[in-house]
Structure formats: structure tokens, C-alpha cells
Biopython code that builds the backbone (N, CA, C, O; Angstrom):
import numpy as np
from Bio.PDB.StructureBuilder import StructureBuilder

atoms = [
    (1, "MET", "N", (0.845, -1.184, 0.000)),
    (1, "MET", "CA", (0.000, 0.000, 0.000)),
    (1, "MET", "C", (0.887, 1.242, 0.000)),
    (1, "MET", "O", (1.909, 1.307, 0.683)),
    (2, "LYS", "N", (0.465, 2.207, -0.777)),
    (2, "LYS", "CA", (1.137, 3.509, -0.809)),
    (2, "LYS", "C", (0.193, 4.526, -0.147)),
    (2, "LYS", "O", (-1.026, 4.370, -0.220)),
    (3, "PRO", "N", (0.742, 5.559, 0.493)),
    (3, "PRO", "CA", (-0.123, 6.545, 1.146)),
    (3, "PRO", "C", (-1.174, 7.146, 0.202)),
    (3, "PRO", "O", (-2.298, 7.431, 0.615)),
    (4, "GLU", "N", (-0.795, 7.334, -1.067)),
    (4, "GLU", "CA", (-1.763, 7.919, -1.996)),
    (4, "GLU", "C", (-2.940, 6.986, -2.279)),
    (4, "GLU", "O", (-3.981, 7.432, -2.761)),
    (5, "ASP", "N", (-2.780, 5.693, -1.982)),
    (5, "ASP", "CA", (-3.891, 4.757, -2.157)),
    (5, "ASP", "C", (-5.063, 5.113, -1.237)),
    (5, "ASP", "O", (-6.222, 4.932, -1.611)),
    (6, "LEU", "N", (-4.768, 5.612, -0.054)),
    (6, "LEU", "CA", (-5.837, 6.016, 0.860)),
    (6, "LEU", "C", (-6.639, 7.174, 0.278)),
    (6, "LEU", "O", (-7.862, 7.215, 0.408)),
    (7, "GLU", "N", (-5.952, 8.111, -0.360)),
    (7, "GLU", "CA", (-6.651, 9.228, -1.004)),
    (7, "GLU", "C", (-7.490, 8.746, -2.175)),
    (7, "GLU", "O", (-8.569, 9.282, -2.430)),
    (8, "LYS", "N", (-7.007, 7.746, -2.882)),
    (8, "LYS", "CA", (-7.773, 7.195, -3.999)),
    (8, "LYS", "C", (-9.085, 6.590, -3.516)),
    (8, "LYS", "O", (-10.086, 6.643, -4.230)),
    (9, "LEU", "N", (-9.096, 6.019, -2.321)),
    (9, "LEU", "CA", (-10.327, 5.415, -1.795)),
    (9, "LEU", "C", (-11.445, 6.443, -1.647)),
    (9, "LEU", "O", (-12.621, 6.107, -1.792)),
    (10, "VAL", "N", (-11.088, 7.679, -1.363)),
    (10, "VAL", "CA", (-12.104, 8.712, -1.141)),
    (10, "VAL", "C", (-12.341, 9.587, -2.364)),
    (10, "VAL", "O", (-13.123, 10.536, -2.306)),
    (11, "THR", "N", (-11.659, 9.270, -3.490)),
    (11, "THR", "CA", (-11.863, 10.058, -4.707)),
    (11, "THR", "C", (-12.255, 9.212, -5.921)),
    (11, "THR", "O", (-12.907, 9.714, -6.836)),
    (12, "ARG", "N", (-11.870, 7.949, -5.937)),
    (12, "ARG", "CA", (-12.184, 7.078, -7.072)),
    (12, "ARG", "C", (-13.577, 6.493, -6.933)),
    (12, "ARG", "O", (-14.040, 6.174, -5.838)),
    (13, "ARG", "N", (-14.220, 6.365, -8.065)),
    (13, "ARG", "CA", (-15.572, 5.805, -8.092)),
    (13, "ARG", "C", (-15.541, 4.405, -8.684)),
    (13, "ARG", "O", (-14.719, 4.091, -9.546)),
    (14, "MET", "N", (-16.442, 3.584, -8.209)),
    (14, "MET", "CA", (-16.562, 2.213, -8.703)),
    (14, "MET", "C", (-16.972, 2.278, -10.172)),
    (14, "MET", "O", (-18.000, 2.872, -10.497)),
    (15, "PRO", "N", (-16.177, 1.673, -11.073)),
    (15, "PRO", "CA", (-16.452, 1.820, -12.507)),
    (15, "PRO", "C", (-17.459, 0.816, -13.081)),
    (15, "PRO", "O", (-17.818, 0.918, -14.254)),
    (16, "PHE", "N", (-17.914, -0.139, -12.289)),
    (16, "PHE", "CA", (-18.807, -1.173, -12.821)),
    (16, "PHE", "C", (-19.634, -1.783, -11.695)),
    (16, "PHE", "O", (-19.390, -1.533, -10.515)),
    (17, "GLY", "N", (-20.606, -2.579, -12.082)),
    (17, "GLY", "CA", (-21.352, -3.379, -11.117)),
    (17, "GLY", "C", (-22.512, -2.657, -10.457)),
    (17, "GLY", "O", (-22.908, -1.560, -10.849)),
    (18, "LYS", "N", (-23.030, -3.312, -9.453)),
    (18, "LYS", "CA", (-24.216, -2.853, -8.728)),
    (18, "LYS", "C", (-24.035, -1.446, -8.138)),
    (18, "LYS", "O", (-24.988, -0.671, -8.062)),
    (19, "TYR", "N", (-22.819, -1.130, -7.728)),
    (19, "TYR", "CA", (-22.551, 0.161, -7.082)),
    (19, "TYR", "C", (-21.717, 1.083, -7.971)),
    (19, "TYR", "O", (-20.929, 1.890, -7.479)),
    (20, "GLU", "N", (-21.899, 0.954, -9.275)),
    (20, "GLU", "CA", (-21.192, 1.818, -10.222)),
    (20, "GLU", "C", (-21.453, 3.287, -9.873)),
    (20, "GLU", "O", (-22.594, 3.695, -9.657)),
    (21, "GLY", "N", (-20.374, 4.069, -9.824)),
    (21, "GLY", "CA", (-20.494, 5.491, -9.517)),
    (21, "GLY", "C", (-20.285, 5.821, -8.050)),
    (21, "GLY", "O", (-20.096, 6.990, -7.715)),
    (22, "TRP", "N", (-20.310, 4.845, -7.173)),
    (22, "TRP", "CA", (-20.079, 5.084, -5.741)),
    (22, "TRP", "C", (-18.585, 5.262, -5.490)),
    (22, "TRP", "O", (-17.760, 4.645, -6.163)),
    (23, "LEU", "N", (-18.241, 6.108, -4.519)),
    (23, "LEU", "CA", (-16.858, 6.189, -4.078)),
    (23, "LEU", "C", (-16.460, 4.841, -3.485)),
    (23, "LEU", "O", (-17.265, 4.198, -2.813)),
    (24, "ILE", "N", (-15.235, 4.413, -3.727)),
    (24, "ILE", "CA", (-14.760, 3.139, -3.186)),
    (24, "ILE", "C", (-14.924, 3.126, -1.662)),
    (24, "ILE", "O", (-15.307, 2.106, -1.088)),
    (25, "ALA", "N", (-14.637, 4.252, -1.009)),
    (25, "ALA", "CA", (-14.734, 4.336, 0.450)),
    (25, "ALA", "C", (-16.168, 4.194, 0.958)),
    (25, "ALA", "O", (-16.373, 3.906, 2.137)),
    (26, "ASP", "N", (-17.163, 4.390, 0.092)),
    (26, "ASP", "CA", (-18.559, 4.331, 0.514)),
    (26, "ASP", "C", (-19.232, 2.999, 0.194)),
    (26, "ASP", "O", (-20.417, 2.825, 0.477)),
    (27, "LEU", "N", (-18.494, 2.061, -0.392)),
    (27, "LEU", "CA", (-19.098, 0.777, -0.747)),
    (27, "LEU", "C", (-19.491, 0.013, 0.515)),
    (27, "LEU", "O", (-18.757, 0.036, 1.503)),
    (28, "PRO", "N", (-20.638, -0.661, 0.494)),
    (28, "PRO", "CA", (-21.089, -1.400, 1.679)),
    (28, "PRO", "C", (-20.197, -2.608, 1.980)),
    (28, "PRO", "O", (-19.655, -3.243, 1.075)),
    (29, "GLY", "N", (-20.061, -2.901, 3.263)),
    (29, "GLY", "CA", (-19.261, -4.030, 3.707)),
    (29, "GLY", "C", (-19.625, -5.357, 3.046)),
    (29, "GLY", "O", (-18.728, -6.090, 2.629)),
    (30, "PRO", "N", (-20.923, -5.692, 2.936)),
    (30, "PRO", "CA", (-21.273, -6.967, 2.296)),
    (30, "PRO", "C", (-20.793, -7.065, 0.845)),
    (30, "PRO", "O", (-20.447, -8.151, 0.382)),
    (31, "TYR", "N", (-20.771, -5.950, 0.134)),
    (31, "TYR", "CA", (-20.271, -5.947, -1.248)),
    (31, "TYR", "C", (-18.765, -6.211, -1.264)),
    (31, "TYR", "O", (-18.275, -6.978, -2.092)),
    (32, "LEU", "N", (-18.041, -5.579, -0.354)),
    (32, "LEU", "CA", (-16.606, -5.812, -0.243)),
    (32, "LEU", "C", (-16.328, -7.256, 0.167)),
    (32, "LEU", "O", (-15.382, -7.874, -0.322)),
    (33, "ASN", "N", (-17.156, -7.792, 1.066)),
    (33, "ASN", "CA", (-17.006, -9.189, 1.491)),
    (33, "ASN", "C", (-17.230, -10.139, 0.321)),
    (33, "ASN", "O", (-16.563, -11.169, 0.224)),
    (34, "TRP", "N", (-18.157, -9.803, -0.563)),
    (34, "TRP", "CA", (-18.411, -10.637, -1.732)),
    (34, "TRP", "C", (-17.151, -10.732, -2.593)),
    (34, "TRP", "O", (-16.778, -11.817, -3.041)),
    (35, "PHE", "N", (-16.500, -9.595, -2.820)),
    (35, "PHE", "CA", (-15.258, -9.606, -3.588)),
    (35, "PHE", "C", (-14.192, -10.440, -2.881)),
    (35, "PHE", "O", (-13.437, -11.165, -3.528)),
    (36, "ALA", "N", (-14.131, -10.338, -1.546)),
    (36, "ALA", "CA", (-13.142, -11.107, -0.793)),
    (36, "ALA", "C", (-13.367, -12.609, -0.991)),
    (36, "ALA", "O", (-12.409, -13.376, -1.088)),
    (37, "ARG", "N", (-14.611, -13.016, -1.048)),
    (37, "ARG", "CA", (-14.935, -14.441, -1.262)),
    (37, "ARG", "C", (-14.720, -14.874, -2.703)),
    (37, "ARG", "O", (-14.169, -15.944, -2.960)),
    (38, "GLU", "N", (-15.155, -14.039, -3.644)),
    (38, "GLU", "CA", (-15.154, -14.408, -5.064)),
    (38, "GLU", "C", (-13.864, -14.055, -5.789)),
    (38, "GLU", "O", (-13.554, -14.635, -6.829)),
    (39, "GLY", "N", (-13.114, -13.110, -5.245)),
    (39, "GLY", "CA", (-11.861, -12.687, -5.861)),
    (39, "GLY", "C", (-11.931, -11.239, -6.322)),
    (39, "GLY", "O", (-12.912, -10.809, -6.929)),
    (40, "PHE", "N", (-10.883, -10.505, -6.023)),
    (40, "PHE", "CA", (-10.790, -9.112, -6.438)),
    (40, "PHE", "C", (-10.298, -9.059, -7.886)),
    (40, "PHE", "O", (-9.478, -9.885, -8.286)),
    (41, "PRO", "N", (-10.785, -8.105, -8.670)),
    (41, "PRO", "CA", (-10.311, -7.988, -10.053)),
    (41, "PRO", "C", (-8.798, -7.753, -10.093)),
    (41, "PRO", "O", (-8.257, -7.076, -9.219)),
    (42, "PRO", "N", (-8.117, -8.300, -11.090)),
    (42, "PRO", "CA", (-6.667, -8.100, -11.208)),
    (42, "PRO", "C", (-6.340, -6.746, -11.849)),
    (42, "PRO", "O", (-5.916, -6.674, -13.002)),
    (43, "SER", "N", (-6.546, -5.689, -11.082)),
    (43, "SER", "CA", (-6.352, -4.332, -11.605)),
    (43, "SER", "C", (-6.151, -3.391, -10.422)),
    (43, "SER", "O", (-6.197, -3.802, -9.263)),
    (44, "GLU", "N", (-5.927, -2.123, -10.741)),
    (44, "GLU", "CA", (-5.800, -1.139, -9.663)),
    (44, "GLU", "C", (-7.093, -1.066, -8.853)),
    (44, "GLU", "O", (-7.052, -0.940, -7.629)),
    (45, "ILE", "N", (-8.233, -1.143, -9.525)),
    (45, "ILE", "CA", (-9.506, -1.123, -8.797)),
    (45, "ILE", "C", (-9.574, -2.312, -7.844)),
    (45, "ILE", "O", (-10.033, -2.176, -6.710)),
    (46, "GLY", "N", (-9.123, -3.464, -8.295)),
    (46, "GLY", "CA", (-9.100, -4.645, -7.431)),
    (46, "GLY", "C", (-8.238, -4.436, -6.201)),
    (46, "GLY", "O", (-8.605, -4.847, -5.101)),
    (47, "GLU", "N", (-7.090, -3.796, -6.386)),
    (47, "GLU", "CA", (-6.209, -3.499, -5.251)),
    (47, "GLU", "C", (-6.886, -2.532, -4.279)),
    (47, "GLU", "O", (-6.782, -2.693, -3.063)),
    (48, "LEU", "N", (-7.577, -1.532, -4.818)),
    (48, "LEU", "CA", (-8.274, -0.570, -3.958)),
    (48, "LEU", "C", (-9.435, -1.234, -3.227)),
    (48, "LEU", "O", (-9.673, -0.950, -2.053)),
    (49, "LEU", "N", (-10.157, -2.111, -3.910)),
    (49, "LEU", "CA", (-11.250, -2.841, -3.261)),
    (49, "LEU", "C", (-10.706, -3.718, -2.133)),
    (49, "LEU", "O", (-11.307, -3.803, -1.062)),
    (50, "HIS", "N", (-9.587, -4.357, -2.374)),
    (50, "HIS", "CA", (-8.977, -5.198, -1.342)),
    (50, "HIS", "C", (-8.574, -4.360, -0.130)),
    (50, "HIS", "O", (-8.826, -4.741, 1.013)),
    (51, "LEU", "N", (-7.944, -3.215, -0.396)),
    (51, "LEU", "CA", (-7.555, -2.311, 0.686)),
    (51, "LEU", "C", (-8.778, -1.832, 1.457)),
    (51, "LEU", "O", (-8.770, -1.822, 2.688)),
    (52, "MET", "N", (-9.829, -1.436, 0.743)),
    (52, "MET", "CA", (-11.041, -0.955, 1.417)),
    (52, "MET", "C", (-11.682, -2.071, 2.223)),
    (52, "MET", "O", (-12.210, -1.820, 3.307)),
    (53, "HIS", "N", (-11.646, -3.292, 1.720)),
    (53, "HIS", "CA", (-12.181, -4.431, 2.477)),
    (53, "HIS", "C", (-11.432, -4.582, 3.799)),
    (53, "HIS", "O", (-12.053, -4.780, 4.843)),
    (54, "GLU", "N", (-10.105, -4.491, 3.762)),
    (54, "GLU", "CA", (-9.311, -4.617, 4.988)),
    (54, "GLU", "C", (-9.643, -3.495, 5.974)),
    (54, "GLU", "O", (-9.780, -3.736, 7.173)),
    (55, "ILE", "N", (-9.770, -2.290, 5.470)),
    (55, "ILE", "CA", (-10.112, -1.146, 6.330)),
    (55, "ILE", "C", (-11.489, -1.350, 6.944)),
    (55, "ILE", "O", (-11.664, -1.172, 8.150)),
    (56, "ASP", "N", (-12.470, -1.725, 6.120)),
    (56, "ASP", "CA", (-13.833, -1.940, 6.605)),
    (56, "ASP", "C", (-13.890, -3.102, 7.590)),
    (56, "ASP", "O", (-14.502, -2.990, 8.653)),
    (57, "HIS", "N", (-13.260, -4.207, 7.242)),
    (57, "HIS", "CA", (-13.286, -5.415, 8.080)),
    (57, "HIS", "C", (-12.702, -5.146, 9.468)),
    (57, "HIS", "O", (-13.151, -5.720, 10.460)),
    (58, "ASN", "N", (-11.704, -4.275, 9.529)),
    (58, "ASN", "CA", (-11.057, -3.972, 10.803)),
    (58, "ASN", "C", (-11.633, -2.743, 11.500)),
    (58, "ASN", "O", (-11.087, -2.281, 12.502)),
    (59, "GLY", "N", (-12.743, -2.212, 10.967)),
    (59, "GLY", "CA", (-13.418, -1.090, 11.616)),
    (59, "GLY", "C", (-12.627, 0.199, 11.596)),
    (59, "GLY", "O", (-12.717, 0.997, 12.529)),
    (60, "LEU", "N", (-11.851, 0.416, 10.544)),
    (60, "LEU", "CA", (-10.985, 1.598, 10.476)),
    (60, "LEU", "C", (-11.476, 2.660, 9.498)),
    (60, "LEU", "O", (-10.710, 3.550, 9.127)),
    (61, "GLY", "N", (-12.718, 2.588, 9.079)),
    (61, "GLY", "CA", (-13.263, 3.523, 8.104)),
    (61, "GLY", "C", (-13.155, 4.981, 8.503)),
    (61, "GLY", "O", (-13.023, 5.850, 7.641)),
    (62, "GLU", "N", (-13.208, 5.262, 9.793)),
    (62, "GLU", "CA", (-13.127, 6.649, 10.264)),
    (62, "GLU", "C", (-11.774, 7.287, 9.935)),
    (62, "GLU", "O", (-11.662, 8.512, 9.879)),
    (63, "LEU", "N", (-10.762, 6.467, 9.721)),
    (63, "LEU", "CA", (-9.438, 7.006, 9.377)),
    (63, "LEU", "C", (-9.438, 7.716, 8.028)),
    (63, "LEU", "O", (-8.563, 8.538, 7.757)),
    (64, "LEU", "N", (-10.413, 7.402, 7.188)),
    (64, "LEU", "CA", (-10.477, 8.024, 5.861)),
    (64, "LEU", "C", (-11.161, 9.393, 5.879)),
    (64, "LEU", "O", (-11.013, 10.168, 4.934)),
    (65, "GLU", "N", (-11.893, 9.690, 6.924)),
    (65, "GLU", "CA", (-12.664, 10.940, 6.969)),
    (65, "GLU", "C", (-11.816, 12.192, 6.744)),
    (65, "GLU", "O", (-12.226, 13.060, 5.974)),
    (66, "PRO", "N", (-10.649, 12.322, 7.384)),
    (66, "PRO", "CA", (-9.846, 13.537, 7.153)),
    (66, "PRO", "C", (-9.328, 13.657, 5.711)),
    (66, "PRO", "O", (-8.938, 14.742, 5.281)),
    (67, "LEU", "N", (-9.324, 12.556, 4.978)),
    (67, "LEU", "CA", (-8.822, 12.574, 3.604)),
    (67, "LEU", "C", (-9.890, 12.936, 2.582)),
    (67, "LEU", "O", (-9.577, 13.241, 1.431)),
    (68, "ARG", "N", (-11.137, 12.902, 2.998)),
    (68, "ARG", "CA", (-12.220, 13.214, 2.061)),
    (68, "ARG", "C", (-12.134, 14.671, 1.641)),
    (68, "ARG", "O", (-11.900, 15.556, 2.465)),
    (69, "PRO", "N", (-12.330, 14.914, 0.329)),
    (69, "PRO", "CA", (-12.308, 16.307, -0.138)),
    (69, "PRO", "C", (-13.382, 17.145, 0.574)),
    (69, "PRO", "O", (-14.510, 16.699, 0.778)),
    (70, "GLN", "N", (-12.999, 18.354, 0.938)),
    (70, "GLN", "CA", (-13.944, 19.262, 1.590)),
    (70, "GLN", "C", (-14.791, 19.931, 0.529)),
    (70, "GLN", "O", (-14.280, 20.355, -0.508)),
    (71, "ARG", "N", (-16.062, 20.023, 0.781)),
    (71, "ARG", "CA", (-16.972, 20.694, -0.138)),
    (71, "ARG", "C", (-16.961, 22.186, 0.141)),
    (71, "ARG", "O", (-16.950, 22.628, 1.290)),
    (72, "GLU", "N", (-16.964, 22.939, -0.931)),
    (72, "GLU", "CA", (-17.022, 24.395, -0.776)),
    (72, "GLU", "C", (-18.452, 24.813, -0.480)),
    (72, "GLU", "O", (-19.400, 24.297, -1.074)),
    (73, "HIS", "N", (-18.597, 25.756, 0.448)),
    (73, "HIS", "CA", (-19.924, 26.311, 0.744)),
    (73, "HIS", "C", (-20.102, 27.597, -0.039)),
    (73, "HIS", "O", (-19.231, 28.467, -0.035)),
    (74, "ARG", "N", (-21.224, 27.705, -0.702)),
    (74, "ARG", "CA", (-21.481, 28.918, -1.490)),
    (74, "ARG", "C", (-22.669, 29.651, -0.954)),
    (74, "ARG", "O", (-23.041, 30.697, -1.486)),
]
sb = StructureBuilder()
sb.init_structure("model")
sb.init_model(0)
sb.init_chain("A")
sb.init_seg("    ")
for serial, (resi, resn, name, xyz) in enumerate(atoms, 1):
    if name == "N":
        sb.init_residue(resn, " ", resi, " ")
    sb.init_atom(name, np.array(xyz, "f"), 0.0, 1.0, " ", f" {name:<3s}", serial, name[0])
structure = sb.get_structure()
């Protein structure tokens, strides 16, 4: 894992499947568990899904909150 991978979790969107368009960091635990059972895709997205599964499985999701882009108030 590289530090920039954590930032990718809060900026990259799922490119396919049931949760297409969702941020990787926002994917539900059961969906991540499904990938863990069935196999992660052999790609950067697969690596990010695996990382997010580990974070979710270990209850560390709150660690990503400071990395989320701040929304501008207008």
C-alpha cells in the first residue's frame, strides 16, 4: 500500500457493477465481502477494493474521513 492509495479510496468511483459510480470508500461491507470471497479484479480497482475491504473489516473507516475532499460552501 502507498499513502496515496488512501486518497484514492475517497476520490475514485466504482467503474462497474451494482454500485457503479459510488466512491470506493462508501461501498457497503457486504459488497466488499463478496469480492473477498469471489476474488478481487486483477487491476488497480481490485487493489483498492482489497484495501477498502481490509479497512472496513477492521473497523478503520473513520481514518479516511480527514482525507475526504472538503466541499465548498457557497
